[in-house]
N, CA, C and O atoms as a MOPAC input file, in Angstrom:
PM7 MOZYME 1SCF
protein

 N    232.78600 1   -35.89100 1   154.65900 1
 C    232.41900 1   -35.03600 1   155.76600 1
 C    230.89500 1   -35.01000 1   155.87600 1
 O    230.19400 1   -34.69700 1   154.91400 1
 N    230.41300 1   -35.33500 1   157.02900 1
 C    228.98000 1   -35.41000 1   157.26500 1
 C    228.60500 1   -34.35100 1   158.29700 1
 O    229.20800 1   -34.26500 1   159.36800 1
 N    227.59600 1   -33.54500 1   157.95400 1
 C    227.13300 1   -32.49900 1   158.86400 1
 C    225.73200 1   -32.86700 1   159.32200 1
 O    224.86600 1   -33.18200 1   158.50700 1
 N    225.52000 1   -32.82700 1   160.60200 1
 C    224.20400 1   -33.10800 1   161.15800 1
 C    223.65000 1   -31.84800 1   161.80100 1
 O    224.34500 1   -31.12500 1   162.51500 1
 N    222.38700 1   -31.61300 1   161.52700 1
 C    221.70800 1   -30.46400 1   162.11800 1
 C    220.55000 1   -31.00900 1   162.93300 1
 O    219.74800 1   -31.81000 1   162.45300 1
 N    220.48400 1   -30.56500 1   164.15100 1
 C    219.42600 1   -31.02300 1   165.03900 1
 C    218.45000 1   -29.87500 1   165.28900 1
 O    218.83600 1   -28.79500 1   165.73700 1
 N    217.18600 1   -30.13200 1   164.99100 1
 C    216.14600 1   -29.12200 1   165.20900 1
 C    215.11200 1   -29.74300 1   166.13500 1
 O    214.58100 1   -30.81700 1   165.85500 1
 N    214.83200 1   -29.06800 1   167.23100 1
 C    213.85100 1   -29.61300 1   168.17700 1
 C    212.47000 1   -29.77300 1   167.51700 1
 O    212.08600 1   -28.99700 1   166.64200 1
 N    211.75300 1   -30.78800 1   167.95900 1
 C    210.42300 1   -31.07100 1   167.40900 1
 C    209.49200 1   -29.87300 1   167.51000 1
 O    208.73700 1   -29.59200 1   166.57900 1
 N    209.53700 1   -29.17800 1   168.61200 1
 C    208.64300 1   -28.03400 1   168.82600 1
 C    208.91300 1   -26.92900 1   167.80400 1
 O    207.97700 1   -26.29500 1   167.31600 1
 N    210.17300 1   -26.69800 1   167.48100 1
 C    210.52500 1   -25.67300 1   166.49300 1
 C    209.98100 1   -26.07200 1   165.11800 1
 O    209.41100 1   -25.23900 1   164.41300 1
 N    210.15300 1   -27.32500 1   164.74000 1
 C    209.61800 1   -27.80100 1   163.46100 1
 C    208.09900 1   -27.71200 1   163.41800 1
 O    207.52500 1   -27.28500 1   162.41600 1
 N    207.46000 1   -28.11100 1   164.49100 1
 C    205.99900 1   -28.05600 1   164.56400 1
 C    205.51800 1   -26.61400 1   164.39200 1
 O    204.58900 1   -26.35600 1   163.62700 1
 N    206.14500 1   -25.68000 1   165.10100 1
 C    205.76500 1   -24.26700 1   164.98400 1
 C    205.97900 1   -23.75300 1   163.56300 1
 O    205.14500 1   -23.02600 1   163.02300 1
 N    207.09800 1   -24.13700 1   162.96700 1
 C    207.39200 1   -23.70100 1   161.60300 1
 C    206.29300 1   -24.15600 1   160.64300 1
 O    205.79100 1   -23.36200 1   159.84800 1
 N    205.92400 1   -25.42400 1   160.71700 1
 C    204.90800 1   -25.94600 1   159.80300 1
 C    203.51900 1   -25.38700 1   160.10400 1
 O    202.73700 1   -25.16900 1   159.17800 1
 N    203.20100 1   -25.15500 1   161.35200 1
 C    201.90800 1   -24.55100 1   161.69000 1
 C    201.82400 1   -23.13200 1   161.15100 1
 O    200.78900 1   -22.72800 1   160.62200 1
 N    202.90900 1   -22.37100 1   161.28200 1
 C    202.92200 1   -21.00000 1   160.76600 1
 C    202.84400 1   -21.00100 1   159.23900 1
 O    202.14300 1   -20.18000 1   158.64900 1
 N    203.56100 1   -21.92000 1   158.60900 1
 C    203.52000 1   -22.01600 1   157.14200 1
 C    202.11500 1   -22.37400 1   156.67000 1
 O    201.61900 1   -21.81400 1   155.69200 1
 N    201.48700 1   -23.29800 1   157.36100 1
 C    200.12800 1   -23.70000 1   157.01500 1
 C    199.16500 1   -22.52200 1   157.15900 1
 O    198.30400 1   -22.31500 1   156.30400 1
 N    199.30600 1   -21.76000 1   158.22500 1
 C    198.42100 1   -20.62000 1   158.45000 1
 C    198.61800 1   -19.55400 1   157.37300 1
 O    197.64600 1   -18.97600 1   156.88800 1
 N    199.87400 1   -19.29200 1   156.99700 1
 C    200.14200 1   -18.31000 1   155.93400 1
 C    199.52700 1   -18.77500 1   154.61500 1
 O    198.95300 1   -17.97500 1   153.87600 1
 N    199.64800 1   -20.05500 1   154.32700 1
 C    199.07400 1   -20.60300 1   153.10100 1
 C    197.54900 1   -20.48400 1   153.10900 1
 O    196.95300 1   -20.09200 1   152.10600 1
 N    196.92400 1   -20.81500 1   154.21900 1
 C    195.46300 1   -20.69600 1   154.32000 1
 C    195.01600 1   -19.24800 1   154.16500 1
 O    194.02400 1   -18.97400 1   153.48900 1
 N    195.74100 1   -18.31800 1   154.78700 1
 C    195.40700 1   -16.89600 1   154.66100 1
 C    195.51000 1   -16.44000 1   153.20900 1
 O    194.66300 1   -15.68600 1   152.72900 1
 N    196.54700 1   -16.89800 1   152.51100 1
 C    196.73300 1   -16.51800 1   151.11200 1
 C    195.60600 1   -17.09000 1   150.25000 1
 O    195.10500 1   -16.40800 1   149.35600 1
 N    195.20800 1   -18.33100 1   150.51100 1
 C    194.10900 1   -18.93400 1   149.75700 1
 C    192.79600 1   -18.18900 1   149.98000 1
 O    192.02700 1   -17.98900 1   149.04000 1
 N    192.54000 1   -17.78200 1   151.21100 1
 C    191.33100 1   -17.00800 1   151.50900 1
 C    191.37900 1   -15.67700 1   150.77000 1
 O    190.37200 1   -15.24000 1   150.21300 1
 N    192.54300 1   -15.02900 1   150.76100 1
 C    192.70100 1   -13.75000 1   150.06500 1
 C    192.44700 1   -13.91300 1   148.56800 1
 O    191.76500 1   -13.08700 1   147.96100 1
 N    192.98900 1   -14.96600 1   147.97600 1
 C    192.78600 1   -15.21700 1   146.54800 1
 C    191.31000 1   -15.46500 1   146.25900 1
 O    190.77000 1   -14.94500 1   145.28200 1
 N    190.66200 1   -16.25400 1   147.10200 1
 C    189.24500 1   -16.56000 1   146.90000 1
 C    188.39200 1   -15.30100 1   146.98800 1
 O    187.45600 1   -15.13000 1   146.20700 1
 N    188.70700 1   -14.41700 1   147.93600 1
 C    187.91800 1   -13.19600 1   148.10400 1
 C    188.12900 1   -12.21800 1   146.95900 1
 O    187.24500 1   -11.41100 1   146.67200 1
 N    189.27800 1   -12.27200 1   146.30000 1
 C    189.59100 1   -11.32600 1   145.23100 1
 C    189.21200 1   -11.82800 1   143.84300 1
 O    189.44400 1   -11.13600 1   142.85200 1
 N    188.62500 1   -13.03700 1   143.75800 1
 C    188.21200 1   -13.55300 1   142.45300 1
 C    187.13200 1   -12.66700 1   141.86500 1
 O    186.21100 1   -12.23400 1   142.55800 1
 N    187.26100 1   -12.41200 1   140.58900 1
 C    186.26100 1   -11.59600 1   139.91200 1
 C    185.22300 1   -12.52000 1   139.28800 1
 O    185.50500 1   -13.25200 1   138.33900 1
 N    184.04800 1   -12.46900 1   139.83100 1
 C    182.93600 1   -13.28400 1   139.33900 1
 C    181.81500 1   -12.33700 1   138.94800 1
 O    181.47200 1   -11.44100 1   139.72000 1
 N    181.24300 1   -12.51300 1   137.78000 1
 C    180.13200 1   -11.64100 1   137.40200 1
 C    179.02400 1   -11.70100 1   138.45600 1
 O    178.56500 1   -12.77900 1   138.83500 1
 N    178.60600 1   -10.52000 1   138.92200 1
 C    177.61100 1   -10.47400 1   139.98600 1
 C    176.22600 1   -10.07100 1   139.48600 1
 O    175.23800 1   -10.22200 1   140.20500 1
 N    176.15200 1    -9.56200 1   138.26100 1
 C    174.83100 1    -9.18000 1   137.77400 1
 C    174.06900 1   -10.42000 1   137.31200 1
 O    174.62900 1   -11.51300 1   137.23400 1
 N    172.81300 1   -10.23900 1   137.01400 1
 C    171.95200 1   -11.36200 1   136.64300 1
 C    171.94800 1   -11.60600 1   135.13100 1
 O    171.07500 1   -12.30300 1   134.61400 1
 N    172.91200 1   -11.03600 1   134.43500 1
 C    173.01000 1   -11.20600 1   132.99700 1
 C    173.35500 1   -12.64900 1   132.65700 1
 O    174.09200 1   -13.31100 1   133.38900 1
 N    172.83000 1   -13.11700 1   131.56900 1
 C    173.11900 1   -14.46800 1   131.11300 1
 C    174.43700 1   -14.46800 1   130.33600 1
 O    174.65400 1   -13.62600 1   129.46500 1
 N    175.31100 1   -15.41900 1   130.66100 1
 C    176.61100 1   -15.53700 1   130.00800 1
 C    176.66200 1   -16.80900 1   129.17700 1
 O    176.04700 1   -17.81900 1   129.51700 1
 N    177.40400 1   -16.73800 1   128.08600 1
 C    177.57100 1   -17.88000 1   127.19700 1
 C    179.04800 1   -18.22000 1   127.06900 1
 O    179.90700 1   -17.34700 1   127.19000 1
 N    179.33600 1   -19.49000 1   126.82400 1
 C    180.70400 1   -19.89100 1   126.51000 1
 C    180.99800 1   -19.47900 1   125.06800 1
 O    180.09800 1   -19.06800 1   124.33600 1
 N    182.25500 1   -19.59300 1   124.67100 1
 C    182.61300 1   -19.25400 1   123.29000 1
 C    181.85900 1   -20.14500 1   122.29600 1
 O    181.38200 1   -19.67400 1   121.26400 1
 N    181.76000 1   -21.41500 1   122.61800 1
 C    181.06700 1   -22.33600 1   121.71000 1
 C    179.58600 1   -21.97600 1   121.59200 1
 O    179.03200 1   -21.96300 1   120.49300 1
 N    178.95000 1   -21.68400 1   122.72500 1
 C    177.52900 1   -21.30900 1   122.70500 1
 C    177.32300 1   -20.01700 1   121.92000 1
 O    176.36800 1   -19.89400 1   121.15300 1
 N    178.22800 1   -19.04900 1   122.11800 1
 C    178.10800 1   -17.77200 1   121.41100 1
 C    178.28600 1   -17.96100 1   119.90800 1
 O    177.54100 1   -17.38300 1   119.11700 1
 N    179.27000 1   -18.76900 1   119.51300 1
 C    179.48300 1   -18.98200 1   118.07200 1
 C    178.28400 1   -19.70000 1   117.44700 1
 O    177.90500 1   -19.40100 1   116.31400 1
 N    177.69400 1   -20.63300 1   118.17000 1
 C    176.49400 1   -21.31200 1   117.65900 1
 C    175.32900 1   -20.34400 1   117.52400 1
 O    174.60300 1   -20.37400 1   116.53000 1
 N    175.14800 1   -19.49000 1   118.51500 1
 C    174.03400 1   -18.53600 1   118.47900 1
 C    174.20400 1   -17.52600 1   117.34000 1
 O    173.23200 1   -17.14300 1   116.68900 1
 N    175.45100 1   -17.10000 1   117.10900 1
 C    175.72700 1   -16.13700 1   116.03900 1
 C    175.86400 1   -16.80900 1   114.67000 1
 O    175.90700 1   -16.14000 1   113.63700 1
 N    175.93200 1   -18.14900 1   114.68200 1
 C    176.12600 1   -18.91900 1   113.44600 1
 C    177.42500 1   -18.52900 1   112.74400 1
 O    177.46000 1   -18.30400 1   111.53400 1
 N    178.49700 1   -18.45600 1   113.54800 1
 C    179.83400 1   -18.18400 1   113.02200 1
 C    180.78000 1   -19.25200 1   113.57200 1
 O    180.44200 1   -19.97100 1   114.51200 1
 N    181.95400 1   -19.34400 1   112.98100 1
 C    182.93300 1   -20.33300 1   113.44100 1
 C    183.66100 1   -19.81500 1   114.68600 1
 O    183.65900 1   -18.61600 1   114.96800 1
 N    184.27600 1   -20.73300 1   115.41500 1
 C    185.06000 1   -20.33500 1   116.59000 1
 C    186.22800 1   -19.42300 1   116.21700 1
 O    186.49600 1   -18.47100 1   116.95000 1
 N    186.94700 1   -19.67400 1   115.09300 1
 C    188.01800 1   -18.73700 1   114.72100 1
 C    187.49900 1   -17.32300 1   114.44300 1
 O    188.15800 1   -16.34300 1   114.79000 1
 N    186.33300 1   -17.21400 1   113.82500 1
 C    185.74700 1   -15.89100 1   113.58800 1
 C    185.40900 1   -15.22300 1   114.91600 1
 O    185.67700 1   -14.03600 1   115.10300 1
 N    184.82900 1   -15.97500 1   115.83000 1
 C    184.51900 1   -15.43600 1   117.15400 1
 C    185.79900 1   -14.97400 1   117.84300 1
 O    185.83300 1   -13.90200 1   118.44800 1
 N    186.85000 1   -15.78400 1   117.74900 1
 C    188.14000 1   -15.41900 1   118.34000 1
 C    188.64400 1   -14.09700 1   117.75300 1
 O    189.12700 1   -13.23500 1   118.48700 1
 N    188.53100 1   -13.93900 1   116.44000 1
 C    188.97000 1   -12.69400 1   115.79300 1
 C    188.15300 1   -11.50100 1   116.27800 1
 O    188.70300 1   -10.42100 1   116.49200 1
 N    186.86100 1   -11.68400 1   116.45200 1
 C    186.01100 1   -10.60400 1   116.95000 1
 C    186.41900 1   -10.19800 1   118.36400 1
 O    186.46000 1    -9.01200 1   118.69300 1
 N    186.71800 1   -11.19800 1   119.19500 1
 C    187.13700 1   -10.91500 1   120.57000 1
 C    188.48000 1   -10.19600 1   120.55800 1
 O    188.66700 1    -9.20400 1   121.26300 1
 N    189.41200 1   -10.70100 1   119.75500 1
 C    190.76000 1   -10.13200 1   119.68500 1
 C    190.73500 1    -8.69000 1   119.18100 1
 O    191.52000 1    -7.86200 1   119.64200 1
 N    189.84300 1    -8.38500 1   118.24100 1
 C    189.76400 1    -7.03400 1   117.68100 1
 C    188.97900 1    -6.07800 1   118.57400 1
 O    188.96400 1    -4.87200 1   118.32700 1
 N    188.32700 1    -6.60600 1   119.61100 1
 C    187.55100 1    -5.75500 1   120.50800 1
 C    186.10800 1    -5.57400 1   120.07000 1
 O    185.34500 1    -4.85300 1   120.71300 1
 N    185.73900 1    -6.21800 1   118.99500 1
 C    184.36600 1    -6.11300 1   118.49400 1
 C    183.36800 1    -6.76000 1   119.44700 1
 O    182.20400 1    -6.36500 1   119.50700 1
 N    183.83800 1    -7.75700 1   120.19000 1
 C    182.97400 1    -8.48500 1   121.11300 1
 C    183.63200 1    -8.51300 1   122.49500 1
 O    184.66700 1    -9.15700 1   122.66700 1
 N    183.04500 1    -7.82300 1   123.48500 1
 C    183.64100 1    -7.81800 1   124.83500 1
 C    183.44400 1    -9.16000 1   125.53500 1
 O    182.47600 1    -9.87700 1   125.28400 1
 N    184.38100 1    -9.47900 1   126.41300 1
 C    184.32700 1   -10.74400 1   127.15000 1
 C    184.49300 1   -10.48500 1   128.63900 1
 O    184.93500 1    -9.41500 1   129.05900 1
 N    184.13300 1   -11.47600 1   129.41500 1
 C    184.39900 1   -11.50200 1   130.85400 1
 C    185.18000 1   -12.77200 1   131.12200 1
 O    184.92300 1   -13.80900 1   130.51200 1
 N    186.12900 1   -12.68900 1   132.03000 1
 C    186.91700 1   -13.86800 1   132.38800 1
 C    186.59400 1   -14.27600 1   133.81500 1
 O    186.51300 1   -13.43700 1   134.71200 1
 N    186.41200 1   -15.56500 1   134.01100 1
 C    186.25300 1   -16.14900 1   135.33700 1
 C    187.31500 1   -17.23400 1   135.41400 1
 O    187.14700 1   -18.32800 1   134.87400 1
 N    188.40400 1   -16.91600 1   136.09000 1
 C    189.53800 1   -17.82800 1   136.07400 1
 C    190.07900 1   -17.88200 1   134.66000 1
 O    190.43600 1   -16.85000 1   134.09100 1
 N    190.14100 1   -19.06200 1   134.09200 1
 C    190.60800 1   -19.21900 1   132.71500 1
 C    189.45600 1   -19.24100 1   131.71700 1
 O    189.68200 1   -19.24000 1   130.50700 1
 N    188.23100 1   -19.26000 1   132.21400 1
 C    187.06500 1   -19.33000 1   131.32600 1
 C    186.77900 1   -17.97900 1   130.70000 1
 O    186.87100 1   -16.94100 1   131.35600 1
 N    186.43700 1   -18.00600 1   129.44700 1
 C    186.03300 1   -16.80200 1   128.72400 1
 C    184.52700 1   -16.87500 1   128.54600 1
 O    184.00200 1   -17.82200 1   127.96200 1
 N    183.83700 1   -15.85900 1   129.06000 1
 C    182.37800 1   -15.81700 1   128.95000 1
 C    181.96200 1   -14.55500 1   128.21100 1
 O    182.62300 1   -13.52000 1   128.29500 1
 N    180.86900 1   -14.65800 1   127.49400 1
 C    180.35900 1   -13.55000 1   126.69900 1
 C    178.93000 1   -13.28100 1   127.13900 1
 O    178.09700 1   -14.18700 1   127.19300 1
 N    178.65800 1   -12.00200 1   127.45500 1
 C    177.29700 1   -11.65700 1   127.86200 1
 C    176.36800 1   -11.81500 1   126.66600 1
 O    176.68100 1   -11.39200 1   125.55300 1
 N    175.24200 1   -12.42000 1   126.91600 1
 C    174.29000 1   -12.67100 1   125.83500 1
 C    173.79100 1   -11.36100 1   125.22800 1
 O    173.52200 1   -11.30400 1   124.02800 1
 N    173.66500 1   -10.31600 1   126.03300 1
 C    173.17300 1    -9.03400 1   125.50600 1
 C    174.19800 1    -8.35400 1   124.59900 1
 O    173.84900 1    -7.43300 1   123.86100 1
 N    175.47700 1    -8.80100 1   124.64400 1
 C    176.50600 1    -8.22300 1   123.77400 1
 C    176.50600 1    -8.84100 1   122.37700 1
 O    177.21700 1    -8.36700 1   121.49100 1
 N    175.72300 1    -9.88500 1   122.17600 1
 C    175.72500 1   -10.54600 1   120.86200 1
 C    174.90200 1    -9.77900 1   119.85500 1
 O    174.79600 1   -10.19300 1   118.70100 1

């Protein structure tokens, strides 16, 4: 048994245009809601911070996990304010 569904070109075009617009709106919303440090403070990566403190990365990780060292996240990146060291 074969079932055929016929959808007019205009309906498909409208569907995809609306889907595209919703996707673009969502991307703009996500971009506007990103949390990016806005102050002029200098930030370091985990590796840079561990080098500056002369400690290993696992020790730095433990300090972050215990709350001893505050962090900022930008996407998946973990940044540490230099003044917090």
